[in-house]
N, C-alpha and C positions, 0 to 999 in steps of 0.2 A: 107767186111769191112776193109778199109785202116789202115794201121798201119804207126803211124810217129816216127821220131826219130828226136831226140833232142841232139844238140851238151852239152849242159848240161843238168842235170836231174834237174834242179830246174829254167829252163827257164817257163816252163810250170805255177808255181807259179806266174810269170807277168801278165798272164790273171785270176787269181780268183776276185773275187769281197770282199773274205777276205783280210785282211793285214795278212803279214806273216811274222814272225822275227825267226833267230838264234841268241840267247843271248847266253853269257858266264856266268857263275854260278856267276860272280861278276854283274851282269848286264850288259855289254859292248857288243854293237851292231854289230855283225861280217855278220850279213846279213840282208836283207830287200826284200822286193818283190816292185813290181813297185806302184800297189794298197796302200800298206804305204807310198809312195813317195809322191802320188797325195792325198792321203785322210789328211796327216799331214802337207805338203806346203814344204817340206824341197826336195833339191836337195839328189842323192842317197850320193856325197861325205859325205854333212852335216848329213845326217842322220847315216853314220856310224861314224860321230866323238861322237853319242851322248853315253848315258848312259840309259838302259832303265827307270831309274827312270828321268830322264828329261823330257820324254813325256809324266808319266803318271803323273796325278793329284796328288798334294800334301796329300790328303786324304788316296791315294791308295798308293802311292810311298812309306809313309812310312810301310805297310806291306810289302814291298815285301820281307826282309830278312825273315820274319816268310812265307810267301806263299813257298819260295825257300826251306825252312826247311820240311816243309810240301809236296815237290813236292822228294824231295831226298827220303822221306820215303816211298812213295807212286809210283813214277815213271811217275806219271801223275794225272795231276790237272786242274780242269775246274771251274773260276770263274770269276764273274763281277770287272769292274775298270771303269774308265775313262780316257781319252788319250786327251793329251794337243797342239791342230795345231801350227805352226809357227805365228799363227794373234793371240793365245791365245783362241780360243775358245775351248770348252769342246766337247768332242764325247763319251757317255758312249757306251762300249763293253762290249763283251764276250769272253773271253779269255779260250783257251782250251792249255794246256802246255803240250808236251812227250821230254822225252829223244832220244838225237840223236848223232850218231859220224859223225862230221862234222870237214875235213883239219884233222882227227885223231886225236882231239880233243871233249872229253865229253862235249855238249851242252845241250841248252833246244831250242828246234822247239814251237814257240808261235805261234797259229793260233786266230788271233783276231778280230770278225764280230763287224760291228757296228750295234748297236742293238738302234739307235734312234728311228726310226720309232715303235718297240715294246716298246720302253720305253714312248713316246708319245699315244700308243694305252693303254698301261696301266693306264695312268692320265686321259686320257677319260673315261677309263672303270671305275675307281674311283670314277670319277664325276657323273654319274648315278646312282644311287641304284638297277633300276631293273636291270643291267646289272651285278649285281652279283649272280642270282638266280640263284641255281645249278650249279651252277659253278665248286664245288670242283665232283660234283654225274657226271657232263659231262667229267671231264678229265679223259686220259688213263694212268698218273701216278699216284701212291698211296699218296692222302693226309694222312697225319695222326697228330694226338695232342697226347702225352703223359704227364704225371706227372713228377716231379719231379725224381722221384723211376722207370722210364719209364714201369709206369702202362699204358696202351693205354686207351684213353678217347675218343678218335673219331677217324676214318678213313673211308675214301667213299669206294664206292661201287668196283673200280677199285681195290682191294684187291684180288675179286670174282677171275677175270679174270687173273690175275697175281702170284697166290698164291695159285689158289683154295680153299681156306677157303670161307667163308659166313662172312659176318662180323661181326656176332653174337657170331660164333667160333672163328674168330680171338680175337675177343675182350676179350675171356676166357682164351686165352692160356698168360701162364706167361712168363716174359722177358727171361728166362735160356730155355727155348723150341724153340728163334726163332731165335738164333745166334751161331754159333761152339762157346766153350769157348774163344778162343782167341781172336774172332770179340767182346764178348763181353765186354773182358778184355780192350780191344784199343777203346771200345766205352765211359766206365768209365774212362777213360785216359783223352781223349779229351775230357768230359764234367769237368773233374776236371780243365784242361787246361783251358778250357773256364771262370770257377768262378773264376780261377788266377786273368784271362784276366780283368774280371770285376773291380777288384781289381786297375786297371792302370788309370791313370789321363787321360782323354782325349780321351774314350775307344768308339767307335761309340756302341752304345744303340740299335742301328735296325740293327747290321752286322747280315749276314747272312754267313754259312760256308758252304763248299759244301765237302762232303766225300764219300769215295766208301766204303761197305760194302758189306757181303754178309748173306743173309737170307734164312732160310730153307722154301720152299714150302712144299703144302699138299701131294704131293708123295714121300717126305724126300730129293729132289736135294734141290741143290743150287741156289740160283738167284745172282746175281752179279747186286748192284744196286749202282745208281748216288744219294744220298740222300742231298738232300739243305735244310739245317736247320739252324734256328732262335730261339731265347730264345720268350716266352707271358712273360710279366711283369704285376705285381698289378698296382694298383693306384701311389703307391712309387717308381715306377722304378727297383722292385726288381724282378730279375726272377722268377715265379713261373709254367711254361710248357714249352715243347719244340713243336715246328711245324715244320714237314719237308714235303717235295714233293719227294717221291722214283720214281724213275725210273730205267725199269729194260735195263739194258745193258750187260744181259749174252751174247746174239748172239754179240752185239760188240765188247767185249772184246775177242769172239771168232774169231770174222773176224779180226780183228788187229794183230793178230800173224799170219795172212796167205797173207794180203795183202802188197804189195811194200810203202815204206814211203811216197811217193806223195797220191797215193791212201788210207793210216791211215788219211792224212789230209782230203780227202771227205767223208770217210765213217764213222766219229766221227760225222758230222753234222747229224742235226736232220730235216734239208730239205732238199729237191729234188735239185740234181747239175748232170746235163748232158751236153755233148758239140756233137754238129752237125757239119756236113761240109756242109762249106759256098755254094756248089754250087749245090752237090743232097739233101744238109737238111738229111742226113742219120743219126743216131746216132752213134757215135763214141765211148761213154762213157755214163753208167749212174750210180749212186751211190747207195747205196740200200734202202737208201731213197725213191727214186724216183720207185723202184722196189716194196718195199712195198706198198706204195701209190697207184698205175696205177693198182696193180695184174698182171702185165705180169712178164715173167721172163725174164732172160736176154738175152738169144739166140732171144726170142720176139721180146723184145725195139731194138736190134741191127739190126733189119728187118725192122724197122716204121722211121717216122721222127715228126718231132713236129705236123705238121698238124694234125695226125692220135690221137694224144689226145686231139687236141683243138677243140674242135665240133664246136665253135663260127668263127673259120676261112676256106675261102678255102686257095688251094695252092697260089694263087694270094695275096688273102689278106696278106697273112700274107709274100708272098716278099716283098710289098710295104713296112708292117712295120720296114723288116729289110734295107730297101734302105737308111735309114739317117746313118746307121753302115756300110753298104756297101762304099758308097758314103764319107766318114769322115767326115761329120759334126755334127755327134754326137760321142761322146765316148764311150758313153752307154745308152739303156732305159729300162726302169721301166713300166710295164700297169699292168692292172687288167684282169684278163681271167677266163674261168672254164679249168679244165681237166677231161677227161672222163677215168673212169678206165675201165678195160675189162670186169666188170661185167653190165657196162654200166651207173654206178651210175655218176655221177658229184658231183666236189667241188671246191671252188672259191680259185685262187690260185693271188698271185704278184709275176711276174716274174721279175729279172734283169738279163740283158741280154747283153753280150760284145762281139765285133770282134776281135779273138786272132790268130794270127800268129805262125803255128807251123812246123819248117821244112821248111819255104817256104810257106807252105798251111795256106788258112783260114779256121778259124774253127769259130762257135759261141757256146763261153759255158755260162750256163743259170744254176743261182740259186733261186728256186723255194720257194716262201713262204706261208706254207697251212694257207690261212685265212679265212677258214672256220666260225671258231670259231665268229672270229671279225666280219664277215658278218652278222652272225645271231645274235650278239647284238646289229649291227646297224639297222638291222632290226625289230626287234623289237622294239628297241629307235624309230623308225623315226613309228613305228605303234603306240607305244604311244602314240608319241608329236601327232601326227595327230590325235588322238581319244581326247587329249587333247584337240587340238584346235579348233576340231569343235565342241566341247561341250561348250568349253569359248564364243565361237564367236555366239553361235546361242541361248544360254540360255538367259531366261529374269534379271536373277542375275547379281550381280557385280560380278566382280571375280577379287582380286588384290593380289600379291604380293609385297615384302616388305622384303630387306636385308640391313644390315648395319644403319639402317635408313633412307634406300632410297625407293622410289616405284622401282622396277622393270620390274614390267607387269601388265596392266590393259586391261582387253574387254573391247566389245564394248559399253555392258550394263553400265559398269562403266563409260566409257565416256559421256556418255547421262547422267549418274544420277549426276555427277559431273563436267560436262560441259565443264571440262579441255581434251585435247587429252592426247594420252599417252605418247608422246614425253615431252609435260609438264610437266603432273605428276611426269614422271622416274627425271626428275629435281627438283624435290620439297623433302620435309623429309616426312614422311608417315602421321605424325600429322598435315599437315599445314591445312587441310580441315577440322579436328575436330573444334568443338564449342570449345573456351575459357575455359566455365565452365567445357567441360568433357576432358579434355587436359592431367590434371597429371593421371588420372588413366588407360588412353589408352596408353598413355608412358610407365605406369610403365607397364602393361600385353603386349605392343608391345614390349618391351625390354627385359622382361625375355622370351618371345616367342625366340629372335633371340640368348638367351643364351642357348634354350634346352628344357626349361625347361616347363613345363606341367601348363597352367592355365585355369583359367574358358573358355566355347566353346563359350558359348553365351552371347554378351552385348549387349544392348541398348544404344545408344549415339546421340548425335545429331553434323551433320555436316554442312561447309557453300559452296556451289557451286561458282562456278566463278561469279555469277551474283551476289552474296553475299546472295542468298536467303537458310533458315535454314532447314534442315530436319532431321527429326528423320526416322533414321536407325538401322535395327537388324544385326549383326556382327554374322555371324559363323567363328571361329579362330580356325587353330591348328598350329602346331610346324611341318614345314619340309624339308626335307637337300637340299640345293639346291647346287650342285658344290663346295659338301666338306662341307658346313657349314651353321647352322640354318639359316634359316626364317621362318618368316610368313606370313601362305597365309589365307585370308581369304575371305570370299563371305559375299555381302552385300545387302540387301532389304530396299526398303523405303516402310517406314510404318508409313510416316507425316499423311495420312489420317485416318489410325487406332486409330494413338495417338491422332489428332482433338477430334475423336468420344467419346475415352476413357476419356481424359482429362475433355469434359462437361459430361459425366454422370460421374465421381468421382467429380468433383465440385459440382452435384448435391447431391450426396449420401454423401459426404465432410459436406455439412453445414446441416445434418441431424445425420449424424455421431459425430461433434461436439457439436452439439447440447446435443443429447442423451448420449454422450459419457462423455463429460465434466461436467454435471451437477451432483453435488451432491446427487441430488433425484431420488429417483428411479421411474423410466419409465417403464409402462409393459402394454402389450394388450393381452386383450383375447376372443375370438369365439368361438360357440359349444361348450363349457364350457372348453374351452382348452387353455393352453398360448398360444399364438403365437409370442411374442417378451418379450424381458426382455435385461436391458441396464445394462452395467459391474455395475452400482451401484445396481440394482435388486440382481445382484449375489452376491453382499458383503453381504446384507442385510440378503439374506435367504439361503446364504452358498449354494445352488445349481447352477452348470450351466444353460446355457442356454440351452444344449441340454435335461438336465435330468428335468427341468420345460416344456419344452416340451410333454412330456411322463403322465403329470400329469393333473389333474382338478386343477381350477382356487383357487377353494376352500381348496387344501389341505394341502395349507399354513398357513390356521385361525384355530385358538383357538378354540376348540371345545365350551365353550361354548359363542363363537362369531358368529361362522359358520350361525347360522340359518341367521342372519341379511344382513350376507355381502354375502351369495345367493341369499336372497331374490332382493336385490339393484342391484345385479351383473345381476339375472339372464332380470331385466328389461332392462336394457341395451342394452344387446345382442336384446330383442326387438323390441328395439328402445323407447321405453319407459321412461317418466322421472323417474329418481332417485334421493335422495339426493346426492347433488353436494361433501358433507365434513362431514366426520364423523372419530372416532379413535374405533381401534379395536386393539387386538392382535396378534402377529401371532409366529406360530416356527421354527426355523431356523432347518436347516440339522444336526446340532450337538444336537437337542431339547432346545435351550437357546431360552425361553420367548422375544419377544419386543413389544413396543407399538406403534403403527403405528397410523400415521394421513393421511387420505383418501381423494384427491379430484379427482372425476370421472367425465367422458362425455362419451357419446354415439357417435361413429365416423363411418363413413362407409369402409369396407376396401373388396375389392374385391366382391363390389356390393352388402355383407350383413352388417346390423348391426355387431360392435364390442364394446368393454368396454376397453376403451384409461383412465390409470390412474396414476396419481402419487403422490407416495407415502413419506410420511415422516418420518424416525426415528426419535422419540418421549421418547425413554425408559429411555435417560439419564434425560432430563426434568423430566419423573416420577420419577426416582431413587431421582433427586435434593430433588425434594419435599416432599419423604420419608425419605432422611435424614439429613432434614436441622435441625430438629427437636436433631438428634443426634449430628449434628455437634456444637450447640449452647452449649449442656449439655457436650462436650467434651470441648468447650472454656472456660466454668466456670472451670471446673476440672483443665484445664491446668492455668488458671489465680492464681488459689489455692494456685496451687503448687510453681508458680512463686513466689506469696507472703511467700510462705514459704521460701523458697530459702532466698530471700531476708533479713528476719526477722534473719534467721541462719546465715546469713554474718556478721550481726551486733552484734549481740551475739556473735559470735564466736572473734571478734577484741577485743571487751571489755575484754572478758574469756582470748586470749590466754597475754594481759598485765598483767593480775590478775599472770598467770602461769608465767610469765615472771622476775614478780618481786620475786614472791616464791622459783622459781628453782635458779633465782640468787643469791639472797641471800643466798640458803641454799650453792651453790657454794665457794662461798666467805666466808663463817661460815667453811667450811669443810677445806680451806686453811689453819686455825688458831687453829684449832683443834687437835691434834696430835691421834695417830691411836689410843693409849692404852685408850682413856677415851669413858666412855659409852655412854655420850651424842652424838660421831659422829655417832653412830648406825642409829641413829633416825634422826638426819638430815637426813643420806643418804635418808633411806626411802620417808621421805620428798621430796629429789631430785627426786626420781623413783616415785612417786606419782605425782608429778606434768608434768614430762615428759610422763608419760601413759596418761594424761589430755593430755597433747596437742596432742599427737598422735592421741585421740579421736577427738578433735577437727579437725586434720586435714581430718581426715575419714569424718566426717559430711559435708564439707566445701567440697572435694572431690566427694561427692555421691553427693550433690545438683548442681553438675557441676558447684561452686562457686571459684575454685581454677584451673589452668592454668593447664593441662593435660602435662605429658611431658613422651616421651616412654622412657622406659629403661629394664637392663637385672633384671628380676624376677624371683628368686625361688616358685615356682608353690603350692609346697608342706608347703613352709615356710607362704607364704599370705593367704593362707587356714585358717593352723594352728594358726593365728592372729584373723583369722574371727570366728572362731568356738566359743567362750564366745558369742560375739555382737549375733551368728546366732543362740544361745539356749535361748536368751531371746527373740527375735524374733519371733520362734516359738511357743514358748509357753513349760510350762513342761508337758503338756499331747500326747506331742511327742518327741520320742527317737533320739538324732540326731548321728548316728553314722558314725564315722571318719577314712577312711583307705587310707593312705598317700602310695605311689609308695616306691620299699624299696632304691630307687635309686634319686638321684638329678637330678630334671626339670624345665629348666630353659626356659624361653620366653619372646620375646621383646615386651613389655606393657605397656603400663601407669596401675600401683600399682592399680589405684582406679578401675579399668575396670573390673578386676579379682574382685573386692569386689560386683560392681554392677551385673555380671553376677550371683554371688553366693545369693546376697540378694533376684534379681528376681525370681530365679530359685526356691530357698528355701519357699518365700512366696505364690508362686502359688503351691509347694509341701505341705506347710500348707493348702491353702486352698481347699486340695482338698483331703484332708485327714478327715474322718469324725471322731470327737471324740478322739480317740486314734489311733498311727501311728506311724509308722520308718520313717526316712528319712535319707539315704545312701550317702556319699560324699566319693569318691574312687577317687585317680590317679593311672596312667598307661601311660607305655611307649608303644605307635605301631608306627608300620611302614606302612606308607600309600604306595601302587605301583602307578604303572604306568595308570593303567586302573581305580581305586576307586579315583585318584587324577583328572584324564581327567573328569569322573565324577560329581566332584565337583566344578572344575576349580581353580585346584591349583596344587602346586609344587607338584612332589613323596619325598619322606624322613619319618625321625623320628619326630613322634607330643607326645605331650602331651595330654593325653584325661583325662582331668574333666568329672566326672560322676556323677549324681544328679541324685537318683531313688528312688524313695514313692512307698506308695502301696495302694495310694489314687485310687478315681473313674476311672481314665482314661479317654483317651479320643478316641472319634470314629473316622472313617478314616475321615469324611468329615470337621471335625474342626479340624484336624489333620492340611489340606490343608490350613487354614487360620488363625492360631493362630499365624504366624508372620507379622501377617498385621498390621499395626499403626491403632489405634483405637478398635483394635476387643477383645472383650473382651465377656468372658461369666458369667461375675460375673454380680450380682442385680445394679440396677443407684445408683451408687451414691458412690460404692465400688472398682471401678477400673475402671485406665483410658483408659487402654488397650495398652498401652507403653511400658510397660514390656517384655513382650517377644521381639518384633520388636526392641528395646536398645538390648539386649543381642544378635539379629541375628546381629544388625549394629556392634556390638563392633567384633565379632567373624571375620565377614567378610573383615572388615576394619584392623585387623590384620594376612591375609593371612590364615585365618581356615576356618570350614567349622561346620556346626550343624548337629545333627539327633536327630530324635524323636521314641522311640517305645513304645507303649502303646496299651491296649486294654481294651474296657470299662468292668471295674468291676477286673480290676489284675493290677493298675499302670501304672505309665508311668517311663520312663527314659529317659534325655537328656544325650545326648554325645556333648561334646565340646571336638572339637579336635583342638590345636593351633601348630604351627611348632616350633621343639626347636629349642632353637638358640644354635649354633656351636661352635663359639670365648667365651669364659668366662675368664671375666675382675675380677681382685683381685684388691680393691680399702684401700689403706693403712687408717687404724683408729687410731685415736690421743687417748689420756689417758689422764685425768686430771693429771697424775703425771709426764705427760712429758709436759707440758703447760710452766711451768716456764723456762725449758731447752731450748725449740724448741722457740718460738717466744716471744720474749724479742725483744725491742726496745727502740728509744731515739728521734723519732720525736716528734711532735708535731700533736694534732687533735682536730678537734673541733666537740663536739657532740651537737645535736639539740633535743629536745626530750619533746614533751608537757607534759607526762607522768613523773612527778616529781622524783618519784619511782625509775622507769627503767635509767631514768635519771643520779641519783647517783650512780647507781647501776651498771651502765655499764662504769661512770667515775672512779669507785674504781678498775673495774677489770683490766681496763686500767693502770691506775697507779702501780698496784701491775707488769705488765708486765716493767713498765720504761719508758712508754710514757708521756711528756708532754701534759694533757688534759685542752682543755677550753670547760666550759656549756654553753650552752644558753637551755631556757624556752620555746622559740618561735623565729620566722625568724627573727624578726626587731630587738631582742637581739642579734641576731646573726650576722647581717649584722652589728650591731654598735661595736662588737668585733673585724670582720674583718677589718672595717675602720680603728681601733686605734691601734691595733695590731701591734708591733714592732717585726718585726721578719716572719718568713716562716712559712703557715700554710701548713703540709703536706696532711691530710685528712679531708675531708668534711664526721663525720657520722651524718644523716639523717633520721627522720621518714618520709613518705610520706603524709601521712594526715594529716593537722596540723591545727587549727581553724581560724590562718589569714591567714596563705599561707603555698600550697604545698612546700612538697619539693623537686619537681623541679625546681619548678620558683624559688626558694632559691638557687639552683644548681646552675643553669644560672646565676644570680647576683654574685653569689661569684666567679664561673668560670671567669667571666669579672676582677673581681680584680685581682685572683693568676687564671691567665690560667693554669697553670702547676698542679694545687691542684688535689686530686684523688677525687673521691665522692661513698659512702657506703649505699644505703638504705636502712631504715628496716621499716617494715610493721609487723603489724597484721590482716591485712586486706586480702581480696580474692585476687584471679589474675582478677578477673570481676572490682572489684572497683579500682585496678591499670591502668587498660589496657582505663580506663574512663578517667584517666592523661597520656593517651599515653604511658605509661609505660609497656612492655615486658621483663618479667626477666629474658628471657632467653637474652637478648641484654643488661645486666647492671652488677653493682656490686650490688647482692640483698642477704639478710639475711632476712629470716621471723620468725618472734617472735612466741615463745619463743626463746630468745637467751639465747645457752649456752657459757659457759667460755671459752669450748676449741673451740666451731665454731666461735667466736668471737677472739681467740686468733689466729687462723689460718689463717681466711679470712683476718683481717686486714693486715698481715706482709703479704701473699700474696698482696696483692692488693701491697701493696707501694714497695714489693721486685721487680713485674712487671710494 
């Protein structure tokens, strides 16, 4: 072995493929080898004027202070970076730094390896999904993932070789068992530091940190590890785990203490490095990686040449390869070959070779990269691509791939189908070949696939080939990853011929289907005494599905009383004999309902045998109509009778109201002039009270007959029922006891007060009719709380309800009748004794007011009706005016014109108003009123007019008066019902209205309110 001496111990570094820098702790470059000059494009003088920050890319330059601090703590550091050449190019590099004493100064020596090829290989690796298979399991380095509590959640099999633990054993180890205490504390400190870095602006979320740690093996010894770690992140970008690659550097650490400075640079390389004599080709130096990879000892290798480990070369061929370096035509050469280990196995390598001069002698320096894995992956990829190429080109099915809305591949079958070449297709959008009517949903599905979403796998659509021909195709689609991005892969099958046959068959079947399924008439077919077809109308009529009918005899749906004639005629049709074409009979549906049908039958041939084809029309309603016609006529007569009674009641009530108005009005006037101590005053007050009670009875009569306009108000249920008790006792008769049990609290509901009366009257009359001779009717009220489940059952809101309960001890109602009692016109009474509208009216009132009704009854044990009405929560208090306050509150001096055809009422109202201080003009009919208006000198402030008068109604009069006095105010009065007023287009809720009889207090307050507002 030849020994070479260098004038300067750093001269040999000029022959390395790696750039070598010596820098001060402030980053100044004090030494750089020739590889550094050549790679960066600077002269030696230029480079020595630079700071290391000047040649690092900005993203990495800002990390230099942090890395120097880390280096100071550990005395060595390995990390990746980027260097910028003089012309601005970026070179990715791997940097290994150690401390060195240079010119008596503590400095940092940095070995910088160009990892462009490695980075490119990594990029290519990411582009192919298959290149990732089993990558971690084949690494000699340990790949691990831990959560933020350092609990291991994944580790590859390399842990078995390095540490001696099985994967399962290692996963069960606690973090305290893995590291010495000081190492574990240092790990926690670094983790805290990294979390602090997360808060810094502009932090690289994909940063990798390289640390050196020690970890226990199974035998208790410590392994020195170089660990590359980084955070794994959740969808929000927050760290949720840590991934790392640990490499055993135990032996490397030992050797670093034993070898010289320049050997330290070589030995830290993971690649083979050797130097051999340019003349003899004998190895003069090999690094440890060469020894490890080749399996020879150092002594053995020093007796060998490169040809001994390169079976592909003869000595002559190897010398020819070296010729460009010897002749100076090339500064370095790179080639791929294989190395042969001592055990005879081979592995692929990439050789970087240079000719260097040491002490005047020429040597070759070689750096060897193990590319076995890369070659394996490339071979696997080539084999995969070849399989796809053979499959895609030989299959008759079109195979196409699109990405970014463009076709990027089409096999020959696709070209033949579409009549475009692959080059033409790759210049088109993927939807350009799709028929316009199918384009929208194809684009939607295609773009979802390009976003990585899973959509329907199979689709039929139309395409248009280059010649313009329209074809039906069946698409099988899938989402794949191509070059790191989702793409759509589809296989295309031409189904045009099949679609043509399907369309023809479909058209034929569609004609029959449309005919059979759209007709409202039932169509059925039977053969061998079995149903063999039934259209939807038949299923709806009989309530059996088509499958259920097929398991039945054709007469199974016929009413027993009609079965004989149907079997006879049906059997004739199955024999091909003549049978009656049309006739009526009854069928029984699945639910047991009996229906009348009209059948039209014919004999047809089906599968070579006679069959019965029938069309059936449901005539049940016609039969019911004929039966109910008589009932409806009777109900109409009853309704007309009730209408006549209501009309008569309205007319009588008007006249009665006028008389009551005169009585009550004059009683009020008399009271104004009679002292309190006068005995006659009490008699007049009784007259007034009797008139008021009579007026209330009239109102109830009008409201009950629905001749009075309904107005919803807040009604105290107990008070409303209490006021009806006397009337109800007279209604049910003396033989029946009426018991009234009010709740011990106020129950207010929002309802028209007459509706309460109607409910009580209808339920009381029904109870009376259910009691034979003597009995008891009990009316009670209660406060109840309706929970969610009950409210949902009755379709009402949950909350507090007022319960009105009417109970009798009559004959009761059976279950079947209970189902019908709320139906309009349903009655169990004899003809002429009931309209059948009572309980349906009650039901309508309750439902319209947000409540519900329940019935509890048993034959022979009486009946209880429960009426639930929602309690009105908000209470309003209404001011009441008293007779003795009228003079003080409602005086006035305005002029009022009264028009009233009833002289007594006219005089009475005039006197009341004059007592209050008003100037009063009076008229007995509308024409007299118009004369007064025309001739009166001054202002008339208010017109009080009756609505219904003989010569002209009050509405028309008000219009004429308003034309003369546009600012005049109008107050209408009437003793007629709201129904009569509505005929004059008057809705009392929209006008100033005072119903008769008119009290002094209501007249005074109403007039004052109208004039003031």
